[in-house]
C-alpha positions, 0 to 999 in steps of 0.5 A, spaced: 323 048 825 317 053 827 319 059 831 315 062 836 316 070 836 313 075 841 311 082 841 312 085 848 313 091 852 319 091 857 321 097 861 317 102 857 319 100 850 315 095 845 320 090 842 320 083 838 323 077 841 324 070 840 321 065 845 324 059 848 322 055 854 319 061 858 324 066 856 325 071 851 331 073 846 330 080 844 331 081 836 335 088 835 331 093 831 325 097 832 319 095 828 312 098 829 308 094 825 307 086 823 309 088 816 315 091 818 318 086 822 316 080 817 320 084 812 326 085 816 327 078 819 327 071 816 326 065 820 332 062 818 336 068 821 332 068 828 333 061 829 340 062 830 339 069 835 342 068 842 344 073 847 341 076 854 334 074 855 328 076 859 323 072 862 316 072 859 313 073 866 316 080 866 313 083 860 307 086 857 304 082 852 302 086 845 299 083 839 303 080 834 298 082 829 298 090 829 292 094 828 294 097 821 293 090 818 287 087 815 283 082 819 280 078 814 275 072 817 272 065 814 265 064 817 262 057 818 268 053 816 267 047 820 261 042 818 258 041 825 259 049 826 255 050 820 249 046 823 249 049 830 249 056 826 242 053 823 246 052 816 245 046 811 252 044 810 250 040 804 247 047 801 252 052 803 257 051 797 261 058 798 266 060 802 263 065 807 268 071 808 267 077 813 272 082 816 273 085 823 275 092 825 282 093 826 281 096 832 278 090 836 285 087 835 288 086 842 293 082 846 292 075 848 291 076 855 287 082 855 280 083 859 274 082 854 269 088 855 262 086 854 259 092 852 252 094 856 248 093 850 250 086 849 246 080 852 249 074 848 257 074 848 260 068 845 267 065 844 270 062 837 277 059 837 280 060 831 287 058 827 289 065 824 294 065 819 299 071 818 301 073 810 308 073 808 307 077 801 303 082 798 298 079 793 295 085 788 293 080 783 289 074 782 294 068 784 293 060 784 295 058 791 297 051 792 298 047 798 305 046 795 307 053 795 303 055 801 309 057 805 311 062 799 304 066 802 304 065 809 309 067 814 306 063 820 300 062 825 297 065 831 291 064 836 285 068 834 278 068 839 273 071 834 268 074 840 261 075 838 255 079 840 250 074 837 244 079 839 247 084 834 250 079 829 244 075 828 238 079 828 241 085 825 245 081 820 251 085 822 257 081 822 262 087 822 258 090 828 257 084 832 264 082 832 268 088 832 267 091 839 274 093 842 277 087 845 273 082 841 279 080 837 285 078 842 291 075 838 297 071 840 301 070 845 306 067 839 306 069 832 309 062 830 313 063 824 313 056 820 319 053 815 316 050 809 317 043 812 312 045 817 306 047 813 305 039 812 303 039 819 298 045 819 292 039 819 295 036 825 294 042 830 288 041 835 284 047 837 281 047 844 277 052 848 275 052 855 270 057 859 272 056 867 276 050 866 270 046 862 272 044 855 267 048 850 270 047 843 275 042 841 277 040 834 282 039 828 285 044 823 284 038 818 277 039 819 276 045 815 272 046 809 275 051 805 283 050 807 288 056 807 290 055 799 283 055 796 281 061 801 287 065 799 286 064 791 279 066 792 281 072 796 286 074 791 281 075 786 277 080 790 282 084 794 289 086 795 293 082 801 299 085 804 305 082 808 302 082 816 295 081 814 291 076 818 286 071 816 282 067 821 280 061 818 273 059 822 271 056 829 269 049 830 262 047 833 261 048 841 259 056 841 254 058 845 249 060 839 243 056 838 240 057 831 233 053 829 234 048 824 233 050 816 226 047 816 224 051 822 228 057 819 223 057 813 217 057 818 220 063 822 221 067 815 213 067 815 212 070 821 213 078 822 220 080 823 218 083 830 215 076 832 221 072 829 227 076 832 223 076 839 223 068 838 230 068 837 232 072 843 228 068 847 231 061 845 238 065 846 236 067 853 235 060 855 242 058 853 247 058 859 253 058 855 254 065 853 259 069 857 258 073 863 263 078 867 268 074 871 268 068 866 275 066 864 276 063 857 282 059 855 284 058 848 290 053 846 292 051 839 298 045 838 300 039 835 299 033 840 307 032 840 308 039 841 312 040 835 308 046 833 305 050 839 302 057 839 301 058 846 295 059 851 290 065 850 287 067 857 281 072 857 277 075 863 270 077 861 268 084 864 262 088 863 263 095 860 263 101 866 258 105 865 
């Protein structure tokens, strides 16, 4: 059975604990990083953990993925999101990979700071997978052995400054401002039998109580096994690293169709991007100070429940 773990601070000390029914059973030991925690603890032993508890409401949340870990991301990995991003899903035959700065990793309840230079702040709920083992050479990962490579799952919100990301073609810069990567609240450790239910996970994101995104992990275009296989042929991966698997449709971003993009490509750069900015300025879905974004990922029956991520949007203080 899955087991939810919290990384938290209580009475001035950073700790890890097993979360059950709103209370936390602290895990003995000090683990400064996600890697150290996973290498020292197994789901089998943690499931039997008992002892004194503390209420979740009494602790300060920390990210269950620490800032020393790699933050890898998949882009345009749901068909309808490709379309709203101005891509032709029948022509895009590659797995889009990018990274976010580790310094953007933040707790699940963090205030997301919109930099003063950013006009078009967007949201992207995503299923994040936390790695279980080092991979330093090409490997073939299958659905059957995915549990040997993945320790568990988390909620990720890939906040994005679209007026930086798109006109500058700067995914890294547009998505890496501090606070733009809240993770958690829970790291849901998965037993081998639980992996068969990843496709049953439902993603839901609301802004001020109104649903903006809703989809199922079953609709991923490039699944975790396929993606880890490809990444292993490119780079080293390490215990505790985070792979964020892409967001469904429903973002604030609106990009012209591929046909209109071909026409726009004939225009001078300044004219083309002025048109883009005008189109986005007409969208009222972009985030503003005071907005509250809530993200949930769970199976319908609640057997796997990654909790609720809640972020308030604030403007950068000048």
